N, C-alpha and C positions, 0 to 999 in steps of 0.2 A: 684534870686538865691533860695529863699525859696520854689518856686514851684518845682525847680529841686530836692531839698532835699525831698520834700513831695512825689514826684514820686519815688525816690530811696527807701525811707522808705516804701512806699506802695508796691513796687515790692518785697522788701525783706520780709516784713510781709506777703504779699499774698502768696509768694512761700513757706515760712515756714508753713503757715496755711494749704496750700494744701498738704504739706508733712505729716503733723500731722493727718489730717482728713483721716479716713480709706476709702478705695475705690478710684475710679478714678473720679476726678472732670472734668466736661466737659466745663467749662468756658474758654474763650480765654484769652490770656495774658493781653490784654488791660483791660479786666474786672477784672482780678486778681489784677492788679495795683489799679484800682478804689476801689475795695472791701478792699484791704489792707490799702488804705488811709482812707476809712470810718471806718475801724476797729481801726486805730490809733487815729482818732478823738474820737471814742466811748471810747477807753481806757483812753485817756486824760480826758474826761469828768468824767468818773468814778473815776479816780485818784483825780481830783479836788474835787469831792463830798466826797471822803474819807479823804481829807486833805493830800495826799501824792504826789501831783503833783510836788512839788519842795522839794528836800532833798539835804543834803550835799553829795558830791561825785556822784557816778553813781546812777541814779534813777531806780534801779532794779525793784521795785514794779510797777512803772509807765510803764516800758517796758513790764513787764509780763502782765499787764492789757491791754496794746495795742495789744499784741499778742493774748490774750484771745478774745478781741474784733474782731480782724481779723479772728480768727477761727470761731466765731459765724457768722460774716457777710459773709465770704466765704461759709460756710456750707449752710446757708439760701439762699444766692444768687445763689449758684449752683443749688439747688433744684428748685428755681424759673426759672432759665435759662433753665433747662431741661424741665420743664412743659410748658414753653412758646414755646420752639422749637418743642415739640411733638404736641402741639395744632396747630402750624403753618403747620406742615407736614400733619396733619389729614385733614385740610381744603383744601389742594391743591390736 
């Protein structure tokens, strides 16, 4: 069941990150989910480092850090995806 939640959170964070980043991202949905999951892990890691991973009530800081991580991972991942796709098209 935890994998299902990880996929759902990855999808939500990835889609929100794509909506926040200016311009059109060219990554497919499956990669958006993976990047959202990676961003969530990155945000949790930063939250743990800052000592705000577990708080009373809703962990707003942790959730914002997860979203920030997803934004970074989606932005960087999209640029890598585009460059890999363009290289592949140039060689064929």
